[in-house]
N, C-alpha and C positions, 0 to 999 in steps of 0.2 A: 864534424865541426863542433868544438866545445863552445858552450854559451851559458849565460846566466840561467838559473832555474825558472825565472819569471820572464823570459824573453817573449816578446810579442812579434808575430809576423804580420805585416800589413801587405796584403796582396791585392793589387789593383791593375786596371787596364792601361793606366798612364802614370808617368812619374809625377805629374802635377797633382793628381788626386791623392797619390800616396803622400806627397809632401804636405798637402792640406790636412790630412788625417794626423800625420806625424806632428805637425805644428800644434794642433789642438791638444795632443797628449803630452808633448814636451812641456807645454806651459803649465800642466797640472802634475808635473813631477815624474812622468814616465820617461825613462831614458834607455831601457833595454829594448829598442825598437829596430826591427830589420825589415826594410822595404824591398819588394821584388815584384816583377810583373807576373801576370797569370801564366801558368804553364812553366815557370822557371824552376820550380822545386822538383828535385829528384828525391822523392820520399824514401826510396830504397837506400839512398846514401845517408839518410838521417837516422841515426841510432835512436832507439826508444828513449834512452836517457837524455838525449839532446833535442827531443821534440819540443816545439814551442808550448808555453803555458796557455797561449791564446792565439787564435788565428782570426784576423779581421779581413773579410773578403768583400771587395766592391768591383764588380765587373762592368759597372757604368753602362747598364742597359744591354749588354751582350749576354743574354740569358743562355745561349748555347755554350758559350765559353765558360760561364759560371757553372753549369751542370757538368761539363766535361772536367773542370777542375775539381769540383766536389767529389766526383767519382774516384779521384785519386787519393783523397785525404785519408790517412790511417784512422782506424777506429779510436785510437787513444787521443786523438786531437779533436777538440770541440770548437768548430768555427762560429764566428758571429758574422752573419751575412747582412750587408747593406744593399737593399734592392731599390730600384727606381720606381717600382709599382708593386702593389699586392695583387697577385694572381694565384688562385688556389692551387692549381697544378704545380706551379713553380715553388710555392711554399711547401707543399707536400714532398716534392722531389728533393728539396734541400733538407727537409726534416729527416727523410728516409736516409739521406746521405750522411747524417750525423750532425747537422747544424744545431748548435746549442741555442741560438737566438736568430730571429729573422726580423729585421727592422727596415721600415720603409722610409726613404728620404723624402723631405729633409728631416734629419734627426737632430734635435737640440743637443748642443755640446754637453750640457750637464747630464742629460739622460744617457747619452753614449758613455760618458765617464762612469756613471753609476752602474751600468751593465758591465763594463770592463772590470771595475773593482769587484763586483759580485762574482764574476766568472773567475777572476784570479783567486779570490778567497776559496771558491769551490776547488780549484786546482790545488791549492796548498793543503786543504783538508784531505783531498784524495792522496796527496803525497805522504801526509802524516799517517793515514790509514795503511798505505802500502808498507811504510817503515815499521809500523806496529805489527803487521802480519809477518814481516821478515823476522822480527825479533821472536815472535811466537813460534815460527818455524824452527828457529835455532834452539828454542827451549823445548821442542818436541810437543808443543800444544797444537799447532796447525800443520796439516800435511801439505808439503810442497806439491804433491801429485794432484790433489783435488781442491785445495784451498779451504777445507773444512777441518774440524777437529780430528786428531789422530785417534785410533782405536783405544789406546790406553787412557787418554784423557777423557774421551767420551764415556767410557765405562766408569771412570771415577765420578763423573757428574751424574750418571744414571744411578749409581750406588747411593750418592748423597740424596738424590731426589726420592729414591725408594725409602730411605730412612726417615725422611720428612713425612711421607705418607704413613709409615708405620707408627710414627709418633702422633699423628693426627689422622685417623682413618676417614674423617669427613672430607679430606682433600682428594682430588683426582690426580691421576698420572697415567699417561698412555704413551705409546711409541708407534712410529711408522717405520717399518723396515723396507728398504728398496734394494732389489738386486738388479744389477745392470750388466748388459752384454753389449759389445760394440766398441769398447776401448775409448769411451768418451767421459772419463771420470771427472775431468775439470769442468766440462759442460754440465754434467748432472749436479756436481757440487754447487756450482753457481745457481742453477735452477732451484735446488732445494733451499739454499739460503734466501733467495728472493721470494720463494713461496711461503717460507716459515715466518712465524712472528718473532718479534724482538726478544721474547722471553724463552723461546725454544732453543734447544741445543742440536746442532747438526754435525754429524761426524761420520767418519769411515767406520765400517764394521768389517775388519780384515780386508782382503784384497778386492772382493767383487760386490760388496754390499755397503749400504749406507743406513744409518739410523737417525731419525729425528725424535728427540725426546720432548714431549709436550707436557710441561708441568701444569697443574690446575685444569687439566683437560681430560675428558673421558674418551672412550673409543670412538664415539660419534665425531668428535673433533679431529681425530686422527684419520678417519675415513674421509672427512671433508677435505683435509689437506691432500690426501691421495688423489681425489677427484680433481682438485685444483691443479696438481702437477700434471696429470694427464691432459687436462684442457690446455695448459700452457704449451705442452709439447705439440699438441695438434694444431695450435695457432701459429707455431714457429715455422721457419723456412723448411720446406720439404716434409712438413707434417711430423717431425720428430722421429717417430717410429720408422717411417719410410726412409729416413736419412741414415738409418743404421743403429739408432739407439733403442734397445729393446729392454723392457722393464717387467719385473714382477714386484708386487707389493704385498705386505702383510701388516696388519694392525693388531694391537693388543692393549688391554688396560690392566692396571695393577691390582684391581679388586680380585680377591681370591688367590693371588700369587703369594708364595712364601718368601720370595726374594727376587732380586732383579734378574738373576739368571733364568728363572722360570718365566718371567715376563718376556725376555728375549726369545726363549724357546717357543712360546705361544705365537709370537709374531712370525718366527721362522717357519713354524708348521703351517700357518695360514698362507705365507708367501709361497711355499712349495706346493700348496694345493691350488693356487690361483693359475689360470691359463695365462700365458705370456701376453702382455699388451692389452689386458682388459681392465675395466673399472672394478674397483673393490665393491663387494656387495655388502 
């Protein structure tokens, strides 16, 4: 089903409630509205490109129906839940199922509209980011396999960073190299980007490794990043390593290195000396 990029689904337990929400939104200029009852959506038939920009859900007190519906919502769709009461277990269940917002009725119309506008803006920014990544993939900057920098582009950035340190030896530069087994490159690429800072560069290092370049950071900072990655893996579903993602890590800093290739070799040597799935020392 083809629809506008900013389409909003209003999912309720009754047509009267759907009409009431729709009327509030139409009066404020929203016209790409699709109303439907709980359980009427076959998400498998909705292509990712045609998923709604926003999902407003009001089960009108039927919490069991609400939770059953929320369990079917794809990860790419962020619902706004209108609940009849606040109950911690219900809130947490909706949050875990991907709810972007949880509002307890009665909700003032102005506040509801402010949240709708804010969530639509987030959706548009996410679309722009995806388009940017697609362009970078076509230019050979971003890898379609993992979502991080390609090896060639990463090495160019590392070379530039090394020259900066050579020009000013007072600056720090370090890298963290990660070897992965288990065929989950996209998962690890996302984890590395989320764990790294905004000034760091995250990229593939050939087929089975990744490198995080940490400007203005010594080896201690690279080791801290490695521990943070392991902690996030252990906190994830299945414990990360137990789910089939097996890692080795090695860290190195530029002090004492003659060039960026030597920096990479130092990190690789430490990586190969580390037992699989352990914290860096």
